[in-house]
C-alpha positions in Angstrom: 17.4 5.6 -12.6 18.1 7.6 -9.3 15.6 6.4 -6.8 15.1 7.9 -3.2 12.9 6.5 -0.6 11.9 9.0 2.1 9.2 9.5 4.5 6.1 10.9 2.9 5.4 14.6 3.6 1.8 15.6 3.6 2.1 19.0 2.3 4.5 17.9 -0.5 3.6 14.7 -1.7 -0.3 14.3 -1.0 -1.4 15.5 -4.5 1.3 13.2 -6.2 0.0 10.3 -4.0 -3.7 10.8 -4.8 -2.9 10.9 -8.4 -1.0 7.6 -8.3 -3.8 6.2 -6.3 -6.9 7.4 -8.2 -6.5 5.1 -11.1 -6.7 2.0 -8.8 -10.1 3.3 -7.6 -11.8 4.6 -10.8 -10.3 2.1 -13.6 -10.2 -1.2 -12.0 -10.9 -3.1 -8.6 -7.5 -2.9 -7.2 -9.3 -0.6 -4.2 -12.6 -1.2 -3.0 -13.2 2.6 -2.7 -15.6 4.0 -5.0 -14.3 7.7 -5.0 -10.8 8.5 -5.2 -9.6 10.8 -2.3 -8.5 14.4 -3.0 -5.2 15.7 -2.0 -6.7 16.8 1.0 -8.0 13.5 2.4 -4.6 12.0 1.0 -2.8 14.3 3.0 -4.9 13.4 6.2 -4.2 9.7 5.4 -0.4 10.3 5.3 -0.6 12.5 8.4 -2.3 9.8 10.4 -0.7 6.6 9.0 2.8 8.3 9.0 2.5 9.0 12.6 0.9 5.6 13.8 3.0 3.3 11.5 4.8 4.7 8.5 4.3 6.3 5.0 7.2 6.1 2.5 7.3 7.9 -1.1 9.8 6.7 -3.8 11.1 9.7 -5.6 12.6 9.3 -9.0 13.7 12.4 -11.1 12.5 14.8 -8.8 8.8 13.3 -8.7 6.9 10.8 -6.6 6.9 7.7 -8.6 5.1 5.5 -5.8 4.4 5.0 -2.3 4.0 2.6 0.6 2.4 2.6 4.0 1.4 0.6 6.9 -2.0 1.1 8.7 -3.8 -0.5 11.5 -4.8 -4.1 10.9 -8.0 -3.9 13.1 -9.2 -1.6 15.9 -9.2 -4.0 18.9 -6.4 -3.9 21.3 -5.1 -7.3 20.8 -4.5 -6.6 17.1 -2.0 -3.4 18.1 1.3 -5.5 17.1 -0.3 -6.2 13.7 -0.6 -3.9 10.5 -1.7 -3.8 6.8 0.3 -2.6 4.4 -0.2 -1.1 0.9 1.8 -0.2 -2.0 1.0 1.8 -5.1 3.4 2.6 -8.3 2.9 5.2 -10.9 2.0 3.3 -14.0 4.8 5.2 -15.9 7.3 3.9 -13.3 6.0 0.2 -12.9 8.4 -2.7 -13.3 11.4 -1.0 -12.0 11.8 -2.4 -8.7 10.2 0.5 -7.0 8.1 -1.9 -5.1 10.6 -3.8 -3.9 12.7 -0.7 -2.9 9.5 0.5 -1.1 8.8 -2.6 0.8 12.6 -3.2 1.6 12.4 0.0 3.5 9.1 -0.1 4.9 8.9 -3.5 6.5 12.2 -3.2 8.6 10.9 0.4 9.9 7.6 -1.4 10.9 9.5 -4.3 12.8 11.7 -1.5 14.4 8.6 0.2 15.7 7.4 -2.9 17.0 5.0 -4.5 14.9 5.0 -8.2 14.6 3.1 -9.2 11.4 2.0 -7.3 8.2 -1.1 -8.2 6.1 -1.8 -7.2 2.7 -5.3 -7.8 1.0 -4.9 -7.8 -2.8 -8.1 -7.6 -4.8 -7.9 -10.8 -7.2 -6.8 -11.0 -10.0 -3.7 -8.9 -9.7 -0.7 -11.1 -10.6 1.7 -8.3 -10.4 1.0 -7.5 -6.8 1.0 -11.3 -5.8 4.5 -11.6 -7.4 5.6 -8.6 -5.5 4.3 -9.9 -2.4 5.5 -13.3 -2.6 9.2 -12.1 -3.6 9.3 -10.1 -0.4 8.2 -13.1 1.6 4.6 -12.5 2.1 2.8 -16.2 2.1 -1.0 -16.5 1.1 -3.2 -17.2 4.1 -6.9 -17.2 2.6 -9.0 -15.6 0.2 -12.3 -13.8 0.9 -14.6 -14.8 -1.8 -16.9 -12.6 -3.4 -16.6 -10.1 -0.7 -16.7 -6.5 -2.6 -18.9 -5.4 -5.5 -17.2 -3.3 -7.9 -17.2 -2.6 -11.5 -20.4 -4.9 -12.4 -18.9 -8.1 -10.4 -18.1 -9.5 -7.3 -14.4 -9.4 -6.4 -12.4 -11.6 -4.3 -9.5 -10.4 -1.8 -6.4 -12.6 -1.1 -4.8 -12.1 2.2 -1.1 -12.4 2.4 1.0 -12.2 5.5 4.6 -11.7 6.6 6.1 -12.0 9.9 8.2 -9.0 10.7 
């Protein structure tokens, strides 16, 4: 498998990123969004977070196989050196090391850009995401119990942290 990690290009990659993300919105509770963003909204997010933090895509065989990005942790100024990270892999490319490759590029890039700590919220249960984050040296710091209602039930979110 030939894999290329590169900065996301909103014009080139937004539709593919939106398609990868959509099942996390519609088919399960991985995302707490209720309606999947279209390509135009995904392009806006890529532009915003790509400039302020970073947005990377993994390309395999000429197609986007996954993406990862950093975004603001909270709005208040004292949080400016912290960031949230998220990662989504196309189901057809799962369990091939793409998540590790993306985070292997994203986390050092965020550190180079002056971020001190990265956080990831994982809707539970999600053993695959937990395994990836812990393999990348994220540590569980707490769980928000019944913080979101989705697909007919209350959902917990675990929070993991990694110092950059």
